[in-house]
C-alpha positions as CSV (number, residue, x, y, z in Angstrom):
1,M,65.0,114.5,38.3
2,A,68.7,112.4,39.7
3,R,70.8,114.5,42.6
4,S,74.2,114.3,41.2
5,Q,75.5,116.4,44.2
6,K,76.3,114.2,47.4
7,I,77.0,116.0,50.4
8,L,78.4,114.2,53.6
9,V,77.7,115.6,56.8
10,I,80.1,113.5,59.7
11,D,78.4,114.7,63.0
12,D,77.6,112.9,66.5
13,S,74.2,116.0,66.4
14,R,71.2,115.2,64.7
15,V,70.5,119.2,65.1
16,I,73.4,119.8,63.0
17,Q,72.8,117.5,60.3
18,K,69.0,118.9,60.1
19,C,70.5,122.5,59.8
20,V,73.1,121.6,57.6
21,R,70.0,119.7,55.5
22,D,67.6,122.9,56.2
23,M,70.2,125.9,54.8
24,L,70.7,124.0,51.7
25,P,68.8,125.0,48.7
26,Q,66.5,121.8,48.6
27,G,66.4,119.5,45.8
28,N,70.0,120.3,44.5
29,F,71.7,117.9,46.6
30,Q,71.4,114.2,48.5
31,I,72.3,114.6,51.5
32,L,74.2,111.6,53.2
33,E,75.1,111.8,57.4
34,A,77.4,109.9,59.4
35,K,77.1,109.7,63.4
36,D,80.3,108.9,64.3
37,G,84.0,109.2,62.6
38,I,84.2,105.5,61.7
39,E,80.3,105.3,60.0
40,G,81.8,109.0,58.3
41,L,85.1,107.5,56.6
42,N,83.0,104.1,55.6
43,L,80.5,106.6,53.3
44,I,83.4,108.5,52.1
45,R,84.9,105.4,50.6
46,Q,81.5,103.9,49.4
47,E,80.1,107.0,48.3
48,H,82.8,109.5,46.7
49,P,80.7,113.0,48.3
50,N,81.4,115.9,46.3
51,L,81.7,117.8,49.8
52,I,82.7,116.7,53.0
53,M,81.6,118.5,56.2
54,L,83.3,117.1,59.3
55,D,82.7,117.9,63.3
56,F,86.2,117.5,64.8
57,L,85.0,116.1,67.7
58,L,83.4,113.0,67.0
59,P,82.8,109.5,68.8
60,K,84.9,106.5,67.9
61,M,86.9,107.9,65.6
62,S,87.5,111.9,65.9
63,G,87.2,114.4,63.1
64,W,91.3,114.9,63.4
65,E,91.8,111.3,62.7
66,V,89.2,111.4,59.9
67,F,91.3,114.8,58.4
68,Q,94.3,112.5,58.7
69,Q,93.1,109.7,56.9
70,I,91.7,112.4,54.3
71,Q,95.1,113.5,54.3
72,T,97.0,110.5,53.3
73,Q,95.1,109.5,50.5
74,S,95.4,111.6,47.0
75,D,91.6,110.4,45.7
76,L,90.1,111.8,49.4
77,Q,92.1,115.2,49.1
78,T,90.6,116.0,46.2
79,I,87.0,116.6,47.6
80,P,86.1,119.8,49.1
81,L,86.1,119.8,53.4
82,V,84.3,121.8,55.7
83,L,85.7,121.6,59.1
84,M,83.0,122.6,62.1
85,S,83.5,122.8,65.5
86,G,82.4,125.1,68.6
87,R,85.9,125.2,69.6
88,K,88.0,126.5,67.4
89,E,91.0,126.2,69.6
90,E,90.9,122.6,69.8
91,V,91.3,123.1,65.9
92,T,94.2,125.1,65.6
93,Q,96.1,122.8,68.6
94,K,96.0,120.4,65.9
95,I,96.1,122.1,62.7
96,S,97.8,125.6,62.6
97,E,96.1,128.4,60.8
98,P,95.5,129.9,58.0
99,F,93.8,126.8,57.0
100,E,95.4,125.6,53.6
101,Y,93.1,123.5,52.1
102,F,89.6,123.3,53.9
103,A,87.1,126.3,54.9
104,F,86.2,125.9,58.7
105,V,83.3,127.5,60.1
106,E,81.9,128.0,64.0
107,K,79.0,126.6,65.5
108,P,77.1,127.9,65.8
109,F,76.8,129.0,62.0
110,D,73.8,130.4,59.9
111,K,73.0,129.8,56.5
112,K,75.2,132.5,55.1
113,Q,78.3,131.4,56.9
114,L,77.4,127.6,56.1
115,I,77.2,128.9,52.2
116,E,80.5,130.7,52.1
117,A,82.2,127.8,54.1
118,I,81.0,125.4,51.3
119,K,82.5,127.9,48.7
120,E,85.8,128.1,50.1
121,A,86.5,124.7,50.4
122,M,85.7,124.1,47.0
123,R,88.2,127.1,45.8
124,K,90.5,125.5,48.3
125,V,90.6,122.0,46.5
126,K,91.0,123.5,43.4
127,S,93.7,125.2,44.2
128,R,95.3,122.3,45.9
129,P,98.5,120.9,44.5
130,P,98.6,117.6,43.4
131,T,99.7,114.8,45.8
132,P,102.8,112.9,44.5
133,Q,103.0,109.6,45.0
134,P,105.2,108.2,47.6
135,A,108.5,106.8,46.7
136,A,108.0,103.6,48.8
137,A,104.5,103.6,47.1
138,A,105.7,103.8,43.8
139,A,108.9,101.8,44.1
140,T,106.1,98.5,45.5
141,A,104.2,99.2,42.1
142,D,107.1,98.8,39.7
143,L,108.6,96.2,41.7
144,G,105.2,94.0,41.6
145,S,105.2,91.1,44.2
146,G,108.8,90.6,44.3
147,A,110.8,90.4,47.9
148,A,112.0,94.0,47.4
149,A,108.0,95.0,47.3
150,D,107.5,93.0,50.5
151,E,109.8,94.2,52.4
152,I,108.7,97.9,51.2
153,K,104.8,96.7,52.5
154,A,106.2,95.4,56.0
155,L,107.9,98.7,56.4
156,N,105.4,100.7,55.3
157,A,102.8,98.7,57.4
158,K,105.5,99.2,60.4
159,V,105.5,103.6,59.8
160,A,101.8,103.1,59.8
161,K,101.7,101.5,63.2
162,M,104.5,103.8,64.4
163,Q,102.2,106.9,63.3
164,A,99.2,105.7,65.0
165,E,101.1,105.7,68.3
166,I,102.5,109.0,67.8
167,D,98.9,110.2,66.9
168,M,97.7,108.6,70.1
169,L,100.9,110.0,72.4
170,K,100.1,113.2,70.7
171,K,96.2,113.1,72.0
172,Q,97.0,111.7,75.6
173,M,99.7,114.6,75.9
174,T,97.2,117.1,74.2
175,Q,95.0,115.9,77.3
176,V,97.6,116.4,79.9
177,V,98.1,119.6,78.7
178,T,94.5,120.6,78.8
179,F,94.1,118.8,82.6
180,V,97.2,120.5,83.6
181,K,96.1,124.1,82.1
182,Q,92.6,123.2,84.1
183,K,94.2,122.9,87.6
184,L,96.2,125.6,87.2
185,R,93.0,127.7,86.8
């Protein structure tokens, strides 16, 4: 029997990976596992899973960074996503509620909570409006390999670099605020 449904579990905890595997109906799914964000993002691109279960706190590349990558690529936005974390407050610091395009399940979770989160993620991804192609990408496609296209590509690269720097600064600011809060207690 061919397993047509691929579920990718991106979590650095073997316990969570095993729990998810054990909670899903046997024989219906191919469970793929990644222990960090980089490995997870690579598997998303290679395997095109039918569902992504993403831990928010991961080594090498955080779940937040993987989430941001997913949100910038229209083909990845069509994959149902369940964000997992034992610290919901850290998720809501980065992404405000209500969570519009993905489901959230707080660790530890039971089978019923997992199944409900998967169903919710599937409902939410179906109701998501298609992402319009960015104007710069459309212009690049229309202009081919001309000088204007090269200039647009260079500008897009600068924007991506600046966005990465902004994200790093936000992360550092969050760490500073957390540190200050802890010291004030």
